[in-house]
C-alpha positions in Angstrom: 15.4 85.1 131.5 18.4 87.4 130.7 19.9 87.8 127.3 24.0 88.4 126.6 24.8 91.0 124.2 28.4 92.4 123.3 28.7 96.5 123.0 31.8 98.0 122.4 32.1 101.2 125.4 33.5 104.5 125.2 35.3 104.5 128.2 35.2 108.1 128.3 31.3 109.1 127.8 29.7 106.1 128.0 28.4 105.6 124.3 27.5 102.5 122.9 28.8 100.9 119.4 27.5 98.1 117.5 30.9 97.9 116.5 34.3 99.1 117.0 35.7 102.0 115.8 39.0 104.2 116.2 37.0 107.1 117.2 34.0 108.0 119.3 31.8 110.2 117.7 30.2 111.3 120.9 33.6 112.9 122.4 35.5 113.2 119.9 38.2 110.3 121.6 40.5 108.3 119.6 41.0 105.1 121.0 38.6 105.1 124.0 36.2 102.1 122.5 36.5 99.0 124.2 34.4 95.5 124.0 32.0 94.8 127.0 29.5 92.0 127.8 26.3 93.2 129.3 23.1 91.7 130.4 19.7 92.8 129.0 16.6 91.8 130.5 13.5 90.7 128.6 10.9 93.3 128.4 8.3 90.4 128.8 7.6 88.4 131.7 7.3 84.9 129.4 6.3 83.7 125.9 3.2 85.6 124.5 2.7 87.6 127.8 1.9 91.6 127.9 4.2 93.5 129.8 3.7 94.4 133.6 1.8 96.8 134.1 2.4 100.0 136.1 1.1 101.2 139.6 -0.3 104.4 140.1 1.1 106.5 142.5 0.2 109.4 144.3 0.9 112.9 143.5 1.7 116.0 145.3 1.7 120.1 144.8 4.2 122.3 145.1 3.0 124.2 147.9 3.8 122.3 151.2 5.4 122.1 154.5 9.7 122.7 153.4 12.2 121.0 156.0 15.8 122.0 155.7 17.8 119.3 155.4 19.5 117.7 158.4 23.4 118.1 158.5 26.0 115.8 160.4 28.8 118.1 161.0 32.2 116.2 159.6 34.8 118.0 162.6 36.6 120.0 159.5 35.1 123.1 159.1 36.5 123.2 155.4 34.6 120.1 154.2 31.4 121.4 155.9 32.0 124.8 154.3 31.9 123.5 150.7 29.5 120.3 151.1 26.6 123.1 151.9 27.1 123.2 156.2 27.7 119.0 156.5 27.0 115.9 155.3 23.3 115.0 154.8 22.2 111.6 155.5 21.7 109.3 152.6 23.3 111.5 150.4 26.4 110.4 147.9 29.3 112.4 147.2 31.9 112.1 144.8 35.5 113.7 145.2 38.1 113.3 142.2 41.8 114.7 142.2 45.3 113.6 141.0 47.0 111.2 142.0 48.6 111.8 145.2 47.0 115.2 145.8 45.6 113.9 149.2 42.0 112.4 148.9 42.8 109.3 150.6 43.9 111.4 153.7 41.7 113.9 153.8 38.8 111.3 153.7 40.2 109.1 156.5 41.0 112.4 158.7 36.8 113.4 158.3 36.0 109.6 159.3 38.0 109.5 162.0 36.8 112.6 163.2 33.2 111.1 162.9 34.2 108.1 165.0 35.8 110.8 167.5 32.4 111.9 168.0 30.3 108.8 168.7 29.3 108.2 164.9 30.1 104.7 162.7 32.4 105.6 159.9 33.5 102.9 157.5 36.9 103.3 155.1 36.7 100.7 151.9 39.3 100.9 150.2 39.6 98.5 146.7 43.7 100.0 146.0 45.3 99.3 149.3 45.1 96.6 152.1 43.8 97.4 155.6 48.0 97.7 156.5 48.7 100.5 154.2 45.8 102.3 155.7 46.9 101.6 159.1 50.0 103.1 158.4 48.7 106.3 156.9 46.4 106.2 159.5 49.7 106.2 162.2 51.4 108.8 160.4 48.2 111.0 160.9 47.8 110.0 164.6 44.4 108.5 164.1 45.4 104.8 165.0 43.1 105.2 168.1 40.0 106.6 167.1 37.0 103.7 166.0 37.3 103.8 161.9 36.0 100.4 161.1 38.7 99.3 158.0 37.5 97.1 154.5 39.6 95.8 151.7 37.1 95.2 149.5 35.9 95.4 146.1 32.6 93.5 145.4 29.4 96.1 145.8 27.3 92.8 146.8 29.5 91.9 150.0 30.0 95.8 151.0 26.1 96.3 150.3 25.5 92.9 152.9 28.2 93.9 155.5 27.4 97.5 155.9 23.7 96.3 156.4 24.3 94.9 159.5 24.6 96.7 163.1 24.2 99.8 163.1 23.7 101.9 160.0 27.0 103.8 159.6 27.0 107.4 159.5 29.9 107.6 156.7 30.9 105.5 154.3 33.7 105.9 152.0 34.6 104.0 148.8 38.2 104.3 147.7 38.1 104.0 144.7 34.4 103.7 142.7 37.2 102.7 139.7 37.7 99.3 141.7 34.6 98.2 142.7 32.5 95.8 140.7 29.3 93.7 140.9 27.8 90.7 139.5 25.2 92.2 137.3 27.6 92.8 134.4 30.3 90.8 132.7 33.0 93.8 132.3 35.8 93.9 134.2 36.4 96.5 137.1 36.9 100.2 135.6 34.9 99.9 132.5 32.1 102.1 132.1 29.6 99.4 132.6 30.9 98.3 136.0 31.2 102.0 137.4 27.7 102.5 136.6 26.6 99.4 137.7 28.6 100.1 141.4 27.8 103.4 141.5 24.2 102.7 141.2 23.9 99.8 143.6 25.6 102.4 146.6 23.6 105.4 145.7 20.4 102.5 146.2 22.3 101.4 149.6 22.9 105.3 150.8 19.3 106.3 150.0 17.5 103.7 151.7 19.7 102.9 155.2 20.2 106.8 156.0 24.2 106.7 155.1 26.2 109.2 153.8 28.6 107.5 151.0 31.8 109.2 149.6 33.1 108.0 146.5 36.7 108.6 145.3 36.9 109.0 141.9 40.2 108.4 139.6 41.0 112.1 137.1 42.2 111.6 133.8 45.2 113.6 132.2 43.0 116.4 131.4 41.8 116.5 135.0 38.4 115.2 134.0 37.0 113.1 136.5 37.6 109.5 134.9 34.4 107.0 134.2 31.2 107.6 132.7 29.8 111.7 133.1 26.8 110.0 133.9 28.1 109.0 137.7 28.4 112.6 138.0 24.3 113.5 137.4 23.3 110.5 139.8 25.5 111.8 142.8 24.4 114.5 145.1 27.6 116.3 145.2 31.0 116.4 143.1 33.9 118.0 144.4 37.3 118.1 143.1 40.5 118.6 144.5 42.9 120.8 143.5 46.8 121.6 144.2 50.0 121.6 142.7 52.7 119.3 143.8 55.3 122.3 144.7 52.7 123.8 147.0 51.7 123.1 150.2 48.1 124.1 150.3 45.2 122.4 148.5 42.0 123.3 147.6 39.1 121.4 147.6 35.9 123.1 145.1 32.5 122.0 144.9 31.5 121.1 141.1 28.0 120.2 141.7 26.1 120.4 144.9 22.5 119.8 145.5 22.2 120.8 149.0 24.1 123.9 148.7 26.1 126.3 146.3 28.5 125.0 143.8 30.8 127.9 144.0 32.6 127.5 147.4 36.4 126.6 148.4 37.8 124.9 150.9 41.3 125.7 151.8 44.0 123.0 153.2 47.4 123.2 154.2 49.7 120.1 153.7 51.6 119.3 156.7 53.7 116.3 158.6 50.8 115.6 160.2 48.3 115.8 157.4 46.0 118.1 155.7 44.9 121.1 158.1 42.3 124.1 157.5 43.4 127.5 156.6 41.0 129.8 158.3 42.4 132.9 156.7 43.7 131.9 153.1 44.1 135.2 152.2 46.9 135.5 154.5 48.9 132.2 153.3 48.5 133.5 149.5 50.2 136.8 150.3 52.8 135.5 152.8 55.2 135.7 150.2 54.8 138.7 147.9 57.5 140.0 146.4 57.3 143.9 147.9 58.4 146.6 145.3 58.9 144.3 142.6 57.2 145.9 139.1 54.8 143.1 137.6 52.7 142.2 140.6 49.5 143.5 141.6 46.8 142.2 144.7 43.4 140.7 143.0 40.6 140.7 145.7 38.6 138.3 144.5 35.6 136.0 145.7 35.2 132.4 145.6 31.6 131.5 146.8 30.7 133.5 150.1 34.8 133.9 150.6 36.5 136.8 149.5 40.1 135.8 148.4 43.2 138.2 148.0 45.6 136.7 146.2 48.7 138.1 143.7 48.8 138.0 140.2 52.5 138.1 139.1 53.6 139.3 134.9 56.5 139.2 133.1 56.7 141.3 129.4 60.1 140.5 128.3 61.4 141.0 124.7 61.0 138.4 122.3 63.9 137.1 119.8 60.8 134.9 118.3 58.3 135.5 115.1 55.5 134.5 117.3 55.5 136.3 120.5 54.8 133.4 123.6 51.9 133.6 125.5 52.0 131.6 129.0 49.1 131.9 132.0 49.5 129.5 134.8 45.9 129.6 137.2 43.9 132.3 134.5 41.8 131.7 131.2 44.5 132.4 128.4 41.1 133.3 126.5 40.8 136.6 128.6 44.6 137.3 128.5 44.6 137.7 124.8 41.9 139.9 125.3 42.9 142.0 127.8 46.3 142.7 125.6 44.0 143.3 122.8 42.2 146.2 124.8 45.9 147.4 125.7 47.2 147.7 122.6 44.1 149.2 121.3 42.6 151.7 123.4 45.8 152.3 125.9 48.7 152.4 123.1 50.6 149.7 124.7 52.3 147.8 122.3 52.9 144.2 123.7 53.6 142.6 119.8 57.0 142.3 120.3 57.4 141.4 123.7 57.0 137.4 125.4 53.9 137.9 128.0 53.8 135.3 131.4 51.0 135.3 133.8 50.9 133.9 136.9 48.4 133.6 139.8 50.8 133.0 143.2 50.4 129.9 145.2 48.9 127.7 142.6 45.0 129.2 143.0 43.2 129.2 139.8 41.0 132.5 138.8 37.5 131.8 137.7 36.1 134.9 137.3 36.4 137.8 135.3 36.9 140.4 138.4 40.7 139.9 137.9 40.6 141.8 134.5 41.6 145.0 135.9 44.6 143.3 138.4 46.1 141.4 135.2 46.4 144.7 133.2 47.8 146.6 136.1 50.7 143.8 136.8 51.2 143.5 133.1 51.7 147.6 132.7 53.6 147.6 135.4 56.0 144.8 134.0 56.6 146.5 130.8 56.9 149.8 132.3 59.2 148.2 135.1 57.2 150.9 137.6 56.1 149.0 140.6 53.0 149.3 141.7 51.9 150.6 145.5 52.2 148.2 147.9 49.1 148.9 150.1 46.3 148.4 146.9 44.1 145.9 145.9 42.8 145.8 142.7 39.1 144.1 140.9 37.4 145.0 138.1 36.0 143.4 134.8 37.4 145.3 131.8 35.1 145.4 128.7 36.4 145.5 124.7 35.8 148.9 124.5 38.1 149.7 127.1 35.5 150.7 129.9 36.2 149.1 133.2 32.8 147.7 134.7 31.8 147.0 138.3 31.3 143.6 139.6 29.6 141.9 142.4 30.4 141.7 145.8 32.5 144.8 146.0 31.9 145.6 150.0 33.3 141.9 150.9 36.1 142.5 148.9 36.9 145.9 150.4 36.1 144.7 153.8 38.7 141.6 153.3 41.5 144.3 151.9 41.3 146.6 155.0 41.2 143.7 157.2 44.5 142.5 155.8 46.5 146.2 155.9 45.4 147.1 152.2 45.0 151.4 152.6 44.0 152.1 149.2 42.2 150.0 145.9 41.8 150.4 142.5 37.9 150.1 141.5 35.3 150.3 138.9 33.8 153.8 138.8 30.3 152.7 139.4 32.1 151.7 143.3 32.5 155.3 144.2 29.5 154.5 146.8 31.1 151.7 148.9 33.9 153.9 150.7 35.5 151.8 154.1 37.1 153.4 157.1 40.6 153.6 156.7 40.3 152.4 152.9 40.9 155.1 150.3 39.5 153.9 146.7 40.6 155.2 143.5 37.9 154.6 140.7 38.9 154.0 137.2 36.3 154.6 134.5 38.7 152.7 131.8 42.0 151.0 131.1 43.3 154.7 129.9 42.8 155.8 132.9 44.7 152.6 134.6 47.6 153.0 132.0 47.8 156.9 133.4 48.0 156.1 136.8 50.5 154.4 136.2 52.7 155.5 133.4 51.7 159.4 133.7 51.5 161.0 130.2 51.8 158.1 128.1 47.7 157.9 127.0 47.8 161.4 126.2 51.0 161.6 124.2 49.1 158.8 122.3 46.1 161.0 121.3 48.4 163.8 121.0 50.3 161.9 118.1 47.2 161.0 116.5 46.2 164.3 116.1 
């Protein structure tokens, strides 16, 4: 028999407590602990009987024939790039993103593409009615495709329905926070229900060989809501990002057991849904402010894809006691480090100025190779000197002021040459990566960079010291 027990569970991290408290000791969040009822199984099969003995199973050696996981093309090249080449039968993906970012639109388009290819695709919604999904499909022009729809939240009923007939190639659950199971007695959306519902759907996917995509809500700080254990249970976690004021969206792989975790897919939101962007660099640079001080083009890498974006900086005199430091799309800690290096080693005094840094287009840059482009944009804005419009920048800045080389330099230079750039400001160690039609301007330190933008300034500072 099952014994019912009451426990208090944190809805943010899943930590359990015997009594209520205001702050969760595991994650540090306040007012996230709520009471839940769970069923705990007895360890003994009967009164006074020992537990069931385990059954031995064979162990396999490390050596053996290796087979690559089979892939099913989703019909969307950008989604397949992020997923590692396509959908793997029996895999479970968790897709998270802000409300209204386009998660449901993207997944109904993928389901429609698979259905058009002759595969069975099922879309199950727990937040909308079938009529609402049909309205979205009508706007996207997908009503003629044989996608099977249902509005259901009981996981047991969903598994029983999917087990009938032909095995579906794709099952979309929108969203996992609305699902519930009879195994636990808590309300839908709680940590216990999300964990139990996800476990049942994962078990069905592995047994039947269907690819299941779970849609997850996100919290106010951008994290996927629910227990973190769900992210460990699934095979891939994809984050759908984008700003409300921009017309493009980015699908980023946070975890992937069948492919790389640093790939991105770029989509553009149009009247007919989400369309793929084959050349994201041209999109991000389409509205450049040519000839304006404080703008520098950064040649970055997202996975195996080179990506060129514009970094914008504004350095303005401040009237406050503490100058402002505002960053959009980059790490604020790295901006603080670059500002300190500029002031300590290059004589660029920024203590009396407000500093604003923005990555154009809403893209978030995570690699340190953007240090050189950010420094060039800052010095250009302070000196009111425009940078060459046909130049790209990339390089990592150390605390000593040296510019260190970064990986994938040939791919960055090739992308810059393809888009018509004539020169590249690169670390000094990248001298051997010249390309025809692209001149390299190597810099060994930030002092050399400042001297290129504002000739004579570092030399004047050294003379003043002596």
